[in-house]
Every structure is written in C-alpha cells, then in structure tokens.
MDAnalysis code that builds the backbone (N, CA, C; Angstrom):
import MDAnalysis as mda
import numpy as np

u = mda.Universe.empty(267, n_residues=89, atom_resindex=np.repeat(np.arange(89), 3), trajectory=True)
u.add_TopologyAttr("name", ["N", "CA", "C"] * 89)
u.add_TopologyAttr("resid", np.arange(1, 90))
u.add_TopologyAttr("resname", ["MET", "TYR", "HIS", "ARG", "ASP", "GLY", "THR", "SER", "LEU", "LEU", "LEU", "THR", "HIS", "TYR", "CYS", "SER", "GLY", "GLY", "THR", "GLN", "PRO", "ARG", "MET", "ARG", "ALA", "LYS", "THR", "ILE", "ASN", "GLY", "ASN", "VAL", "LEU", "GLU", "PHE", "SER", "TYR", "ASP", "SER", "GLY", "THR", "ASN", "ILE", "ASP", "VAL", "ALA", "THR", "THR", "SER", "HIS", "MET", "HIS", "ASN", "MET", "ARG", "TRP", "GLU", "TRP", "VAL", "SER", "SER", "ASP", "GLU", "ILE", "LYS", "ALA", "GLU", "TRP", "HIS", "ASN", "TRP", "SER", "ASN", "GLY", "LYS", "ASP", "ASP", "GLY", "HIS", "ILE", "GLY", "ALA", "MET", "HIS", "ILE", "ARG", "ARG", "LYS", "ASN"])
u.atoms.positions = np.array([
    [2.114, -141.079, -61.492],
    [2.393, -140.964, -62.884],
    [3.773, -141.566, -63.108],
    [3.888, -142.408, -64.104],
    [5.154, -143.034, -64.445],
    [5.627, -142.471, -65.780],
    [6.912, -142.166, -65.882],
    [7.445, -141.614, -67.118],
    [8.940, -141.867, -67.210],
    [9.445, -141.814, -68.442],
    [10.869, -142.007, -68.673],
    [11.626, -140.711, -68.464],
    [12.861, -140.849, -68.012],
    [13.802, -139.743, -67.905],
    [15.109, -140.272, -68.481],
    [15.299, -140.105, -69.778],
    [16.450, -140.723, -70.442],
    [16.295, -142.235, -70.394],
    [17.239, -142.891, -69.765],
    [17.172, -144.356, -69.653],
    [16.558, -144.805, -68.330],
    [16.119, -143.869, -67.502],
    [15.529, -144.190, -66.194],
    [14.006, -144.160, -66.248],
    [13.392, -144.811, -65.279],
    [11.947, -144.761, -65.088],
    [11.677, -143.968, -63.819],
    [10.859, -142.927, -63.928],
    [10.495, -142.096, -62.780],
    [9.037, -142.281, -62.424],
    [8.740, -142.078, -61.158],
    [7.380, -142.102, -60.640],
    [7.175, -140.759, -59.945],
    [6.119, -140.048, -60.275],
    [5.765, -138.827, -59.553],
    [4.451, -139.081, -58.842],
    [4.463, -138.864, -57.517],
    [3.264, -139.062, -56.700],
    [2.648, -137.690, -56.450],
    [1.466, -137.447, -57.022],
    [0.768, -136.180, -56.830],
    [-0.123, -136.322, -55.605],
    [0.386, -135.884, -54.484],
    [-0.269, -136.109, -53.186],
    [-1.300, -135.026, -52.866],
    [-2.377, -135.448, -52.222],
    [-3.398, -134.494, -51.794],
    [-2.847, -133.533, -50.737],
    [-1.710, -133.892, -50.128],
    [-1.068, -133.028, -49.140],
    [-0.268, -131.891, -49.770],
    [-0.244, -131.832, -51.111],
    [0.428, -130.732, -51.789],
    [1.885, -130.991, -52.134],
    [2.373, -132.199, -51.895],
    [3.745, -132.535, -52.283],
    [3.723, -133.359, -53.565],
    [4.835, -133.346, -54.260],
    [4.968, -134.162, -55.467],
    [6.336, -134.853, -55.433],
    [6.474, -135.896, -54.600],
    [7.753, -136.600, -54.572],
    [7.986, -137.358, -55.876],
    [9.222, -137.307, -56.346],
    [9.632, -138.074, -57.520],
    [10.543, -139.192, -57.053],
    [10.249, -140.384, -57.517],
    [11.040, -141.556, -57.169],
    [11.587, -142.176, -58.442],
    [12.821, -142.614, -58.376],
    [13.497, -143.214, -59.528],
    [13.587, -144.720, -59.307],
    [13.327, -145.487, -60.361],
    [13.480, -146.942, -60.262],
    [14.944, -147.230, -59.969],
    [15.191, -147.921, -58.861],
    [16.567, -148.199, -58.433],
    [16.970, -149.636, -58.696],
    [16.059, -150.563, -58.424],
    [16.415, -151.972, -58.608],
    [15.268, -152.735, -59.249],
    [15.651, -153.671, -60.080],
    [14.721, -154.655, -60.610],
    [15.334, -155.996, -60.266],
    [14.645, -156.750, -59.442],
    [15.146, -158.045, -59.016],
    [14.057, -159.075, -59.282],
    [14.188, -159.816, -60.377],
    [13.159, -160.787, -60.739],
    [11.858, -160.083, -61.038],
    [10.858, -160.327, -60.216],
    [9.522, -159.772, -60.427],
    [9.246, -158.549, -59.545],
    [10.298, -157.947, -58.976],
    [10.130, -156.812, -58.064],
    [10.841, -155.578, -58.625],
    [10.108, -154.453, -58.651],
    [10.634, -153.169, -59.093],
    [10.539, -152.205, -57.926],
    [11.670, -151.613, -57.537],
    [11.692, -150.708, -56.391],
    [12.096, -149.302, -56.812],
    [11.349, -148.320, -56.302],
    [11.614, -146.910, -56.541],
    [12.076, -146.272, -55.237],
    [13.036, -145.336, -55.340],
    [13.520, -144.592, -54.175],
    [13.437, -143.098, -54.459],
    [13.248, -142.323, -53.391],
    [13.123, -140.872, -53.498],
    [14.294, -140.290, -54.272],
    [13.974, -139.391, -55.213],
    [14.982, -138.745, -56.032],
    [14.964, -137.232, -55.837],
    [13.764, -136.666, -55.771],
    [13.581, -135.223, -55.572],
    [12.090, -134.985, -55.379],
    [11.708, -133.732, -55.241],
    [10.281, -133.465, -55.101],
    [9.975, -131.980, -55.038],
    [8.700, -131.682, -55.168],
    [8.210, -130.318, -55.098],
    [7.513, -130.127, -53.759],
    [7.750, -128.988, -53.121],
    [7.143, -128.652, -51.823],
    [7.582, -129.630, -50.727],
    [8.826, -130.119, -50.808],
    [9.323, -131.099, -49.831],
    [10.661, -130.644, -49.264],
    [10.732, -130.597, -47.950],
    [11.999, -130.518, -47.223],
    [12.132, -131.891, -46.575],
    [13.022, -132.730, -47.107],
    [13.128, -134.129, -46.672],
    [13.313, -134.232, -45.159],
    [13.951, -133.254, -44.551],
    [14.214, -133.306, -43.104],
    [12.958, -133.088, -42.268],
    [11.913, -132.466, -42.856],
    [10.742, -132.139, -42.034],
    [9.397, -132.528, -42.639],
    [9.299, -132.567, -43.966],
    [8.010, -132.749, -44.638],
    [7.614, -134.220, -44.729],
    [6.383, -134.520, -44.352],
    [5.843, -135.871, -44.533],
    [5.577, -136.087, -46.021],
    [6.084, -137.218, -46.549],
    [5.929, -137.486, -47.980],
    [6.171, -138.965, -48.274],
    [5.636, -139.427, -49.396],
    [5.934, -140.777, -49.868],
    [7.385, -140.782, -50.322],
    [8.138, -141.770, -49.859],
    [9.588, -141.750, -50.078],
    [10.088, -142.915, -50.929],
    [9.426, -144.031, -50.852],
    [9.800, -145.145, -51.715],
    [8.581, -146.012, -51.988],
    [8.688, -146.805, -53.053],
    [7.563, -147.589, -53.534],
    [8.082, -148.888, -54.124],
    [7.296, -149.941, -53.983],
    [7.707, -151.272, -54.447],
    [6.551, -151.947, -55.173],
    [6.794, -152.394, -56.411],
    [5.836, -153.201, -57.167],
    [6.327, -154.637, -57.178],
    [5.416, -155.586, -56.991],
    [5.749, -157.005, -57.117],
    [4.709, -157.663, -58.017],
    [5.175, -158.280, -59.097],
    [4.300, -159.042, -59.974],
    [4.303, -160.470, -59.463],
    [3.249, -160.839, -58.734],
    [3.149, -162.151, -58.099],
    [2.894, -163.218, -59.147],
    [2.018, -162.931, -60.078],
    [1.696, -163.842, -61.181],
    [1.097, -163.014, -62.302],
    [0.698, -163.653, -63.393],
    [0.074, -162.907, -64.490],
    [-1.296, -162.359, -64.091],
    [-1.824, -162.805, -62.961],
    [-3.138, -162.368, -62.492],
    [-3.098, -161.588, -61.178],
    [-1.896, -161.242, -60.694],
    [-1.813, -160.651, -59.359],
    [-0.587, -159.740, -59.233],
    [-0.823, -158.532, -58.685],
    [0.274, -157.616, -58.375],
    [0.080, -157.039, -56.980],
    [1.197, -156.656, -56.365],
    [1.181, -156.015, -55.049],
    [2.005, -154.740, -55.121],
    [1.605, -153.749, -54.327],
    [2.360, -152.505, -54.235],
    [2.449, -152.084, -52.778],
    [3.574, -151.497, -52.402],
    [3.768, -150.928, -51.063],
    [4.334, -149.525, -51.211],
    [3.755, -148.585, -50.467],
    [4.221, -147.207, -50.431],
    [4.706, -146.919, -49.017],
    [5.896, -146.351, -48.888],
    [6.451, -146.027, -47.563],
    [6.543, -144.514, -47.405],
    [6.067, -144.032, -46.281],
    [6.065, -142.603, -45.986],
    [7.249, -142.240, -45.087],
    [7.749, -141.038, -45.271],
    [8.791, -140.478, -44.410],
    [8.276, -139.202, -43.788],
    [8.715, -138.932, -42.574],
    [8.504, -137.628, -41.956],
    [9.659, -137.389, -40.994],
    [9.985, -136.142, -40.798],
    [11.116, -135.749, -39.949],
    [12.405, -136.469, -40.336],
    [12.597, -136.671, -41.641],
    [13.850, -137.212, -42.143],
    [14.051, -138.707, -42.035],
    [12.980, -139.455, -41.700],
    [13.139, -140.908, -41.595],
    [11.818, -141.619, -41.867],
    [11.927, -142.913, -42.116],
    [10.740, -143.751, -42.337],
    [9.869, -143.658, -41.096],
    [8.608, -143.312, -41.282],
    [7.724, -143.165, -40.112],
    [6.865, -144.400, -39.850],
    [7.106, -145.474, -40.593],
    [6.383, -146.720, -40.352],
    [5.046, -146.811, -41.052],
    [4.600, -145.715, -41.682],
    [3.317, -145.741, -42.386],
    [3.510, -146.379, -43.752],
    [2.780, -147.450, -43.991],
    [2.866, -148.152, -45.269],
    [1.481, -148.218, -45.889],
    [1.398, -147.775, -47.114],
    [0.173, -147.951, -47.889],
    [0.355, -149.182, -48.754],
    [-0.633, -150.043, -48.807],
    [-0.495, -151.279, -49.579],
    [-1.671, -151.468, -50.508],
    [-1.388, -152.134, -51.603],
    [-2.417, -152.461, -52.585],
    [-2.133, -153.872, -53.068],
    [-3.173, -154.671, -53.151],
    [-3.051, -156.054, -53.632],
    [-4.176, -156.275, -54.634],
    [-3.802, -156.494, -55.878],
    [-4.800, -156.602, -56.947],
    [-4.740, -157.999, -57.549],
    [-5.906, -158.640, -57.616],
    [-6.014, -159.963, -58.244],
    [-7.075, -159.908, -59.325],
    [-6.766, -160.513, -60.460],
    [-7.744, -160.596, -61.550],
    [-8.837, -161.582, -61.149],
    [-10.081, -161.178, -61.359],
    [-11.211, -162.063, -61.096],
    [-11.591, -162.781, -62.362],
    [-11.834, -164.058, -62.233],
    [-12.246, -164.840, -63.410],
    [-13.753, -164.857, -63.541],
])
C-alpha cells in the first residue's frame, strides 16, 4: 500500500508472515524510486525477517521493474523478490 505522510511517500508491506514494514521513499534518481525501512509492526529489526527496502524502475512507458530486499538477523539476507512487467500490444 502506498500513501502520503506529509510531504513523504510511504509504502506499507502487509506480509503473510504477520509483519507490516513501512518504507519511506528516500531517493528519486531519474526513473528510479527507492524506499528504505522506516518502521514496522511486529518487527524487531535485529531478529525478525522482513522486507527492508524496495526499488521501482520505470524502464519505458511500457515497462517497469521492482526489487524487494529482505532482512533477517539485522542484515540483508540476500533474498530478493523481483517483478518485471511489460505491456503487451
């Protein structure tokens, strides 16, 4: 879920694992928007596995890519969820 928080853009990931990490848009560089962990529900960052950052890339008007990075035990655990969407003509 994406929503505004004052002048910021927040993303809340409602995970089937029972966590709800909130990520704040940190950088916009050209066609790339990056979110970083800001807070969350049912999360102890030092121990709980959770989505920690997310990246959107607008490749073209017909194509977008997304990457989700997971953390566990207080660090990036190497698990990346990816999505690549292309408009079909």
